[in-house]
Phi, psi and omega in degrees: 000141180249159178266134182244123173235175183235135175250126177290133181283128176263087183273122179266148181278344183267152178295150176291152180289123182162175181232148180244138170228171180229156173217187181221139169291165180288341176205148179289144176187154176242173178056039176265175180235149183223145172202166180235145175216127186062230179265009187250138170250129184242134179237114193237144173068202181118182183216143176218118180052042177084356181259120180279148185245146171251008185287140170241115174270129185242120176255123178259108184292337181287337180241347183072021184250158178245146174214177180230154173222190183218138169287160178286336177225134173288135181189162175237178179055037176265175180232153183218146173199165184226145174198149176060032179077014180233140176252129184243137178235115193236145173066201181113187178224148173240196185295338187252329189195171168275141190240161177251003188296141172236120174263131185239122179256126177263113186293329182288311183272341183074018184253160178243139173226176180229157173213185180225141170291166180290342175205149178293138174192161179232172178056048181268159170256142181235143179208144175250121182209141179061029180077008179235163178247130180246131173246111193245138174067213187118173184301117177073016187229143168252005186290142170239114175268129186241122182250131176255107183291338179291323181253345183073018184256158179241142171227175181227156172217187182222142169284163179287334180221131176289132181189149171259180176055049180266156171251144180234150175209151184227138170215123182061232180265012186245131175239135179242136177239112193239143174070199179136171178283137000254114179049044179282136179258005185287142171238121174265127181250126178245123177259107183291335182291332180244356182056044181236156179241147173213177182228158173211190180221150170283166178291336178208139179289140179190164177230175179056039177263175180241139179240144178201156174238147175219117187062232179263012181258130171260132183232130179235111189242146176068201178123176178241140000308143192306124184213158175256001186297139171239116174270130185238122178250123177269110184293337180285314183267341185075016184259139174261140171226173176231153172220197182211142169288163178287345185211130178288132180191161177237175178052043175263175179235151181219147175201167185235144170217127183060233179264011185249133172249128184246133174245117192234143174065203179123178179254126175278329178202188180294339183242345185252137180247161182246145171251010184285141171238118175263129186240119178257124178260110183291340183292329179229011174059037180244159178246149170216175182228155172214189182221147170283161178286336179222130177290132181193157176237173181054042176265175181238150182221145172204158179247145179204136174050044174076020176218158177245137178245125175251116192236144173063203179117163176276127184230097178066240184279355181206206180248163182249149172254006186286141171241115174267126185246121181252128173238120179287175174308131182287142170081181180248123180280139174217175187052040187237136000281157176285171175294138179299151176252191185293346176281350178096355180230159177282145174287154187225138176247146174214168180234147180225152178118228185228143175273356177283121182303321184296336180288335184047053186219079178223129177236133173263139184231129175246134182227162177062038172274159175291142180292146175078006179250164180241162179199178181225152169273145180239155177221143177206154180281338185234154179268153179205185177203103182212134177261105181298148177304134178083001180254148177269359184238180182246126173281120186255018173246143182291138185210135179275352181058033167236080189077008180054049181301143179094351179245133178251152179236126176281091185236022176290166180305133178088355182256010175279132181275137171244109185307162014271000177207164178190165181209159174219150170270126184270129173274101184291348178272358187205066176291140188277049171276182179237105359282165178300147181227160174258137179290137177246150177301136181097346180276150174247129177234150185242142185229146180207164177242130172253141181208154174284151180205095176052056177084351175242200176217168181205173180229151169283179165289189185229160178228137180251127183239128174255121189270154185245000000 
């Protein structure tokens, strides 16, 4: 038995810090499935105006390019998950029947093969845990088909209750399968480390909800009957709590990036769709909101290379081909907040663009500087904490104070900041250390802003970026 408490949702009216861009699938469709393997995000199948699709749209985050492939069978209401370098798309329905087909993509070889579930079914939940992929439940089924990519073999298990429209989430060696038709409150828990199953319950029974994990927290949000409830399971303590989305809805999508879990879109009713994105930050247990570019339900979501992609979905009278791409603030902030300056607030640094070196797309941004003062951006390989004599701030880059070796200053023409804000485009092939260096994939570099302030000086907080 679990203990249930309630956490009041702190919904902020302002958008969460991060940036949104858009792309397009090769064709509009809803009820598609998504998963990521390596640097690739794959969006497969779906339906538009009664026509089932076999298209797989493939986004390669390492190059920023899109391509297409094809499933062996056109179908919607399928499920997807990845493990061992393979992406699996299982079950679903086509114009004629419910199917057992599994399409398997090998990311290393770039090839596709097929297999079959132990029984045909649709509206399945999929999860990858313990190096294996589990396809659980589905219409009229309690069956769990388990695929081991290392051996290529299949085994089976059973849920405690047969049901479709389940939500799944994974953290560590634990996978949870929650809810289902009709208004089921059961949660089946699978521990891959011991190969054992147990059960728990949601605060309220529902189906067509969204599941995601962030850190050690499992989150199940929304669902039908239409609700805003989010059930949260702490895998460390074994305790359940509840929170709430800003808007009650079902058939939404969820994914995680960094410390943020996003719940996007959904159906407000049989005819109304939502463009709301609820963002939970696990680092401080707070909620904020943002919006999709197009309101839609029955969309698909997956995360890859530090970004989340929300693709397709039913939008009003038809389906959408839009992909909304969310990238959170780049890097890890430290030495934050900085000491306040004469404007009364601490200066803040952030980064925008891409962490892929090959993209050559990184911009540093300084905000909340005092007006009419100038400053410079700094870079260093190591972190530190030292208050230089005569300064009101803390230098958060390591420095030997013999010419300040190891720290570079972006002081070329045009790179001087004039408060209250400023930015520079960073040339990753030529960081201004002594001697200048080129950033390599896998390296971590730290950035900060130094600025004058009424006869003294001060520093922003700092940001640490690990490049890909």
